[in-house]
C-alpha positions as CSV (number, residue, x, y, z in Angstrom):
1,M,-0.1,0.2,-0.2
2,S,1.6,3.4,-1.1
3,D,1.6,6.3,1.5
4,L,-1.3,8.0,-0.2
5,E,-3.3,5.0,0.2
6,Q,-2.2,4.3,3.9
7,R,-3.0,8.1,4.7
8,I,-6.6,7.7,2.9
9,S,-7.0,4.6,4.7
10,E,-6.6,6.1,8.0
11,S,-8.8,9.0,7.3
12,L,-11.6,6.8,6.3
13,V,-11.5,4.5,9.3
14,R,-11.4,7.7,11.7
15,R,-14.7,8.8,9.9
16,A,-16.2,5.2,10.1
17,Q,-15.7,5.0,13.9
18,T,-17.5,8.2,14.2
19,V,-20.4,8.6,12.1
20,F,-23.5,8.2,13.0
21,E,-26.1,8.6,10.5
22,P,-28.1,12.0,10.8
23,G,-31.4,10.9,12.3
24,F,-30.6,8.2,14.2
25,T,-29.9,8.0,17.6
26,A,-27.2,5.4,19.2
27,D,-29.9,3.4,19.9
28,D,-31.4,3.5,16.6
29,V,-27.7,2.5,15.1
30,V,-27.6,-0.7,17.4
31,H,-31.5,-1.8,16.5
32,A,-30.6,-1.5,12.7
33,G,-27.7,-3.3,13.3
34,R,-29.4,-6.3,15.1
35,S,-32.4,-6.2,12.5
36,A,-29.6,-5.9,9.4
37,V,-31.4,-3.0,8.4
38,V,-28.3,-0.7,8.0
39,R,-25.0,-2.6,6.6
40,R,-22.3,-1.4,5.2
41,R,-21.7,-1.4,1.7
42,V,-18.7,-2.4,-0.9
43,L,-17.9,0.9,-2.9
44,A,-17.8,-0.6,-6.4
45,A,-15.7,1.8,-8.6
46,S,-12.5,1.9,-9.9
47,G,-9.0,3.1,-9.4
48,A,-6.7,3.2,-6.4
49,L,-9.1,5.2,-3.9
50,A,-12.0,3.1,-4.6
51,A,-9.9,-0.3,-3.7
52,V,-8.8,1.4,-0.4
53,V,-12.0,2.3,0.5
54,A,-13.3,-1.2,-0.4
55,A,-10.8,-2.8,1.5
56,I,-11.7,-0.3,4.6
57,V,-15.1,-1.5,4.5
58,L,-14.6,-4.9,4.2
59,A,-11.9,-5.6,6.8
60,T,-13.5,-3.2,9.0
61,N,-10.4,-2.8,11.4
62,V,-8.2,0.1,12.3
63,L,-5.1,0.3,10.6
64,G,-2.1,1.4,12.4
65,G,0.9,3.5,11.5
66,G,1.4,6.2,9.0
67,Q,2.2,9.9,9.5
68,A,-0.1,12.3,10.9
69,L,-2.3,13.9,8.3
70,P,-1.9,18.1,7.8
71,P,-4.8,19.7,9.7
72,V,-7.7,20.9,8.4
73,G,-8.3,24.9,7.9
74,P,-6.8,27.3,10.1
75,T,-3.9,26.4,12.4
76,T,-6.0,27.6,15.2
77,P,-8.3,24.9,16.5
78,P,-12.1,25.8,17.2
79,V,-12.0,26.1,21.4
80,S,-14.8,26.6,23.7
81,P,-16.4,29.8,24.0
82,P,-14.6,32.2,26.5
83,S,-15.8,33.4,29.9
84,S,-17.1,36.3,28.7
85,V,-20.0,34.9,26.1
86,A,-22.7,34.5,28.7
87,P,-24.9,31.2,28.1
88,T,-28.3,32.3,26.9
89,P,-31.3,30.4,27.7
90,A,-32.8,28.3,24.9
91,S,-36.6,30.3,25.0
92,A,-34.9,33.3,24.3
93,V,-33.5,32.7,20.9
94,G,-37.0,31.2,19.9
95,L,-35.9,27.6,20.4
96,T,-38.0,24.7,21.5
97,V,-37.0,22.2,24.5
98,V,-38.0,18.6,25.2
99,G,-37.3,16.7,28.7
100,V,-38.7,14.6,31.1
101,V,-40.6,15.7,34.3
102,D,-41.9,13.5,37.0
103,G,-41.8,10.3,34.2
104,K,-43.2,12.0,31.7
105,T,-42.0,13.7,28.4
106,V,-42.7,17.5,28.1
107,G,-42.3,19.9,25.6
108,V,-41.4,23.6,26.4
109,W,-41.9,26.3,23.9
110,P,-40.2,29.7,23.6
111,N,-43.2,31.4,25.2
112,G,-42.7,29.1,28.4
113,H,-46.0,27.2,27.4
114,R,-45.3,23.1,28.5
115,S,-46.9,20.3,26.7
116,T,-47.1,16.8,28.0
117,L,-46.7,14.4,25.2
118,D,-49.6,11.8,26.0
119,L,-48.4,8.7,24.6
120,P,-49.4,5.1,25.4
121,A,-47.6,3.3,27.9
122,G,-44.4,1.2,27.4
123,L,-43.0,3.7,24.7
124,T,-39.7,5.0,24.8
125,V,-39.2,8.7,23.2
126,L,-36.3,8.2,21.6
127,D,-36.8,11.3,19.5
128,V,-38.7,14.4,18.8
129,T,-39.5,17.4,16.5
130,G,-41.7,20.0,16.8
131,L,-44.4,20.9,14.6
132,N,-46.9,23.8,14.7
133,D,-49.0,23.0,17.0
134,G,-47.4,19.9,18.8
135,F,-44.9,17.4,18.2
136,L,-43.9,14.4,15.8
137,V,-42.2,11.6,18.3
138,H,-39.9,8.7,17.2
139,A,-40.6,6.1,20.0
140,R,-39.6,2.1,20.8
141,A,-42.1,-0.4,21.5
142,A,-41.8,-2.3,25.1
143,D,-40.2,-5.2,23.3
144,E,-37.7,-3.2,22.3
145,Q,-37.6,-3.8,18.8
146,S,-40.6,-2.2,16.9
147,H,-40.4,1.4,16.4
148,G,-42.8,4.1,15.6
149,L,-43.7,7.7,14.9
150,W,-46.7,9.2,16.6
151,V,-48.0,12.8,16.1
152,V,-48.8,14.5,19.7
153,R,-51.1,17.4,19.2
154,N,-50.8,20.0,21.9
155,D,-52.5,18.6,25.4
156,E,-53.9,15.9,23.1
157,A,-53.1,12.0,23.0
158,G,-50.7,10.7,20.6
159,V,-52.1,9.1,17.5
160,H,-49.9,6.6,15.5
161,L,-48.6,7.6,12.1
162,T,-46.4,4.6,11.2
163,D,-44.3,1.8,12.1
164,L,-40.2,2.3,10.9
165,E,-37.7,-0.1,9.5
166,G,-35.2,3.0,8.8
167,N,-35.3,6.8,9.7
168,Y,-37.4,9.5,8.5
169,V,-36.9,13.2,8.1
170,V,-39.3,16.2,8.4
171,A,-40.0,19.0,6.1
172,S,-41.0,22.7,6.9
173,G,-44.0,22.1,4.5
174,G,-45.7,19.8,6.7
175,Y,-44.3,16.5,5.5
176,V,-42.3,13.4,6.9
177,V,-40.8,11.0,4.8
178,A,-39.9,7.8,6.4
179,V,-38.9,3.9,5.8
180,V,-41.4,1.7,6.6
181,P,-41.4,-1.8,7.5
182,G,-40.7,-3.9,3.9
183,G,-38.2,-1.3,2.8
184,E,-40.7,1.1,1.3
185,V,-40.6,4.9,1.6
186,V,-43.8,6.5,2.2
187,K,-44.2,10.1,2.2
188,Y,-47.4,11.5,4.7
189,D,-49.0,14.9,5.0
190,L,-48.7,15.7,9.1
191,A,-51.8,18.0,9.2
192,S,-54.0,15.0,7.8
193,R,-51.6,12.4,8.6
194,Q,-52.1,10.8,5.5
195,E,-50.5,9.2,3.2
196,V,-49.5,10.9,0.0
197,G,-46.7,9.1,-2.0
198,R,-45.3,5.9,-1.6
199,T,-42.1,4.4,-3.4
200,R,-39.3,1.6,-3.7
201,F,-35.6,2.7,-3.7
202,P,-33.6,-0.1,-5.6
203,S,-31.8,-0.8,-2.5
204,Q,-32.1,-0.2,1.6
205,A,-33.1,3.4,1.7
206,F,-32.0,6.2,4.0
207,V,-33.5,9.6,3.7
208,V,-31.3,12.5,3.2
209,G,-34.1,14.9,2.8
210,V,-37.1,16.1,2.2
211,T,-38.9,19.1,-0.4
212,D,-42.0,20.1,-1.4
213,T,-41.3,18.5,-4.7
214,G,-39.3,15.5,-3.7
215,A,-37.0,13.8,-1.1
216,L,-33.3,12.9,-1.4
217,L,-32.5,9.4,-0.9
218,R,-29.6,7.1,-0.6
219,E,-28.4,3.9,0.5
220,P,-27.4,3.7,4.3
221,S,-24.1,4.0,5.7
222,S,-23.0,3.0,9.3
223,D,-19.4,3.9,8.5
224,G,-19.6,7.2,6.3
225,S,-18.3,5.3,3.1
226,P,-20.1,6.3,0.0
227,T,-23.3,5.1,-1.3
228,T,-25.7,5.2,-4.4
229,A,-28.3,8.2,-4.3
230,G,-31.5,9.1,-6.1
231,W,-33.8,11.9,-6.3
232,W,-37.7,10.7,-5.9
233,R,-39.3,13.0,-7.9
234,A,-43.0,14.3,-7.7
235,D,-43.9,12.4,-10.6
236,G,-42.9,9.4,-8.8
237,I,-39.6,8.7,-10.7
238,I,-36.5,8.1,-8.9
239,A,-33.5,9.6,-10.8
240,L,-30.2,7.8,-9.5
241,T,-26.7,9.2,-9.3
242,A,-25.5,8.9,-13.1
243,G,-24.0,5.0,-13.7
244,N,-25.3,4.4,-10.1
245,E,-22.3,6.4,-8.7
246,R,-21.2,6.5,-5.2
247,V,-21.4,9.5,-3.5
248,N,-21.9,11.1,-0.2
249,V,-24.8,13.7,0.5
250,W,-25.7,15.3,3.7
251,S,-28.5,17.7,3.7
252,I,-31.1,19.7,1.2
253,T,-32.9,23.2,1.0
254,M,-36.5,23.7,0.6
255,S,-35.4,24.6,-3.4
256,G,-33.4,21.3,-3.8
257,K,-29.9,22.3,-3.1
258,A,-27.4,19.5,-1.7
259,P,-24.0,19.6,-0.6
260,M,-22.1,16.4,-2.2
261,A,-19.1,14.8,-2.5
262,S,-17.7,12.6,-5.1
263,Y,-14.5,10.4,-5.0
264,R,-13.6,9.2,-8.8
265,D,-10.4,8.2,-9.6
266,P,-8.3,11.3,-11.4
267,A,-6.8,8.9,-14.1
268,D,-10.5,8.1,-15.3
269,S,-10.7,9.8,-18.6
270,Q,-14.3,10.3,-17.6
271,G,-14.2,11.4,-14.2
272,S,-12.9,14.9,-13.0
273,G,-11.4,13.3,-9.3
274,T,-12.7,14.2,-5.9
275,C,-15.1,17.0,-5.9
276,L,-17.0,18.6,-3.3
277,N,-19.6,21.1,-4.2
278,V,-23.2,22.1,-3.8
279,V,-25.3,20.5,-6.7
280,T,-29.3,21.3,-7.5
281,M,-31.9,18.8,-8.2
282,T,-34.1,19.3,-11.5
283,D,-35.6,16.1,-13.4
284,T,-32.0,14.3,-12.2
285,L,-29.8,13.9,-9.7
286,P,-26.4,15.6,-10.9
287,V,-23.2,14.7,-9.5
288,P,-20.2,17.5,-8.7
289,E,-18.0,17.9,-12.0
290,T,-16.6,21.3,-10.5
291,G,-16.2,23.1,-7.1
292,Y,-13.3,22.1,-4.9
293,C,-11.5,19.3,-7.0
294,P,-8.5,18.9,-5.6
295,A,-5.7,17.3,-7.5
296,D,-3.2,17.0,-4.7
297,E,-2.8,14.7,-1.6
298,A,-3.3,17.1,1.1
299,G,-6.7,18.7,-0.6
300,M,-8.4,14.7,-1.4
301,L,-7.6,13.9,2.3
302,T,-9.6,17.2,3.0
303,V,-12.7,16.5,1.4
304,L,-12.7,12.5,2.7
305,R,-12.1,14.3,6.3
306,V,-15.7,15.8,5.9
307,R,-17.9,13.9,8.3
308,R,-21.2,15.9,7.8
309,A,-21.9,19.0,5.6
310,M,-25.5,20.5,6.6
311,I,-26.8,23.4,4.5
312,S,-28.2,26.6,5.4
313,S,-31.9,26.7,4.2
314,G,-31.0,29.6,1.7
315,G,-28.1,27.7,0.6
316,E,-25.5,30.1,1.0
317,Q,-23.5,28.5,3.9
318,L,-22.2,25.0,5.0
319,A,-21.8,23.7,8.8
320,V,-19.3,21.1,8.2
321,E,-17.9,18.8,10.8
322,S,-14.7,18.1,9.8
323,Y,-11.7,15.9,11.4
324,D,-8.4,17.4,12.6
325,E,-5.8,14.6,12.5
326,R,-3.4,16.4,14.1
327,R,-5.0,17.3,17.3
328,E,-7.2,14.4,17.1
329,H,-10.7,15.8,17.2
330,W,-13.7,16.9,15.3
331,A,-14.6,20.4,14.8
332,V,-17.5,22.3,13.3
333,Q,-16.1,25.1,10.5
334,M,-18.1,27.5,8.1
335,I,-17.9,27.1,4.3
336,S,-19.2,29.5,1.6
337,V,-20.7,27.8,-0.9
338,A,-19.8,30.6,-2.9
339,D,-16.1,29.5,-2.4
340,L,-17.1,25.9,-3.1
341,N,-18.6,27.2,-6.7
342,A,-15.0,28.8,-7.0
343,G,-12.7,26.1,-6.5
344,L,-12.1,27.5,-3.0
345,W,-11.7,25.7,0.6
346,Q,-11.4,28.4,3.1
347,P,-13.0,27.4,6.0
348,R,-13.7,29.4,9.0
349,P,-13.7,27.9,12.6
350,T,-16.5,28.3,14.8
351,N,-16.3,28.1,18.5
352,A,-18.7,25.3,19.5
353,S,-17.3,22.8,21.6
354,I,-14.7,20.2,20.2
355,D,-16.5,17.2,18.8
356,S,-20.0,18.3,18.2
357,T,-22.4,17.8,15.9
358,V,-24.4,20.2,13.7
359,L,-28.3,19.6,14.6
360,F,-30.3,21.6,12.3
361,W,-30.6,25.2,11.0
362,D,-33.0,27.1,13.2
363,S,-33.2,29.8,10.9
364,R,-31.4,31.3,7.8
365,D,-28.3,32.6,9.4
366,T,-27.9,30.5,12.7
367,F,-27.6,26.8,13.5
368,V,-27.7,24.4,16.9
369,T,-24.4,22.1,18.0
370,A,-24.6,19.6,20.0
371,S,-21.8,17.3,22.0
372,R,-21.6,14.0,20.1
373,G,-20.5,11.1,22.3
374,P,-20.9,7.1,22.2
375,D,-24.5,7.0,23.5
376,G,-25.6,10.2,20.7
377,F,-26.2,13.7,21.0
378,G,-26.6,15.7,24.4
379,A,-25.3,19.0,26.2
380,P,-23.7,21.4,25.7
381,Y,-25.5,22.8,23.2
382,F,-24.5,26.0,20.7
383,R,-26.4,28.4,18.9
384,C,-24.2,29.6,16.0
385,G,-24.1,32.3,13.4
386,S,-22.9,32.2,10.0
387,N,-20.0,34.2,11.0
388,G,-18.9,31.2,13.4
389,A,-19.6,32.9,16.8
390,C,-21.4,30.5,18.8
391,T,-23.1,30.9,22.4
392,P,-23.8,28.4,24.6
393,L,-27.3,27.4,25.5
394,T,-29.0,26.9,29.0
395,L,-32.3,24.6,29.2
396,P,-34.7,24.3,31.8
397,T,-33.0,22.9,34.9
398,D,-36.4,20.9,36.0
399,L,-36.0,18.7,33.2
400,T,-34.2,15.7,32.9
401,E,-32.5,14.4,29.6
402,A,-33.4,18.0,28.0
403,R,-32.6,18.7,24.7
404,V,-32.7,21.2,22.1
405,V,-35.2,20.0,19.0
406,P,-35.8,21.7,15.5
407,V,-39.5,22.8,15.0
408,Y,-41.2,22.2,11.6
409,G,-44.5,23.3,9.7
410,G,-47.6,20.7,9.7
411,G,-48.7,18.8,12.6
């Protein structure tokens, strides 16, 4: 194995050790592993890079040795906010919090109103998303195997929406797209709780994001390796990446803009090498041909270190989780989409805590992060602006297992 291949291997292994699919808790990963819903996939492509990726996925062991990789971004690592940055209550910036009081799950709205999530006995709440007048709850049954979604309007009993076999994503237009038992992908209108569309991905499906006119799907990957993606169009057709090319794609705006990384062999006459850019969904699912397409070793490794890229609602900024190999932690950085379009990699650091994950953009210019650990996500939470400045958030002290949750339309 060449020195470059060794470095690529180490970077991929590091990512594989820390990747949880967006929308999954650690419990979901365990459940998915038990039920064999989510499996690793071998990257079937040509070239030295593809061979290394395939070897990592097959071997699933950590390779030793190799030189330290050059750091990502600026030489000064992001650090926790200085003591002069005063913590701010989540409610003061319009954020909704969910937690447990006296054994019951409670939602706390920014205006202080509290709603008890009235669910059948025996359910364990795994995740919650706010709606206009209630919550969408992902809960596990007492058998610890079956999962489902429940719509809970404010102060009303929860209504079962669907069982789950995979993940789900809520859109601000008032829809949820979920992978249901049998592997089909179903779109529901949350206001009416009615099914409005159903499809089947050519392989197992993972929902990346939802718009008013479609849904971005891909094959699941428990280790962060590239997989086939598809655009589920309004006419019901799924447009796959050309040639079933494997990519990484992490999020999408309501207008259909999605950050995507492709990993072609530069020696392939039909490929442009490794590229990271924002593509726009039309009738097809394009693969980046331009953008940040490094030809050198350091640039290729920079793209490989990207764990997630969450795009702002307006499509101008990316909040990116990248690994700093030298300092051995994950850092949240800001990337301008205009810079990527121009072929530039000019990340701006944030002062979110190290080893954080980007949960969601709560406005056009701000996003929320949480600490990422072996058991999922939790405190400390930060709210960051597109300039990289982050403010620590405080949550109601009488709540246990408190978490900040996104709020979308519907319900």
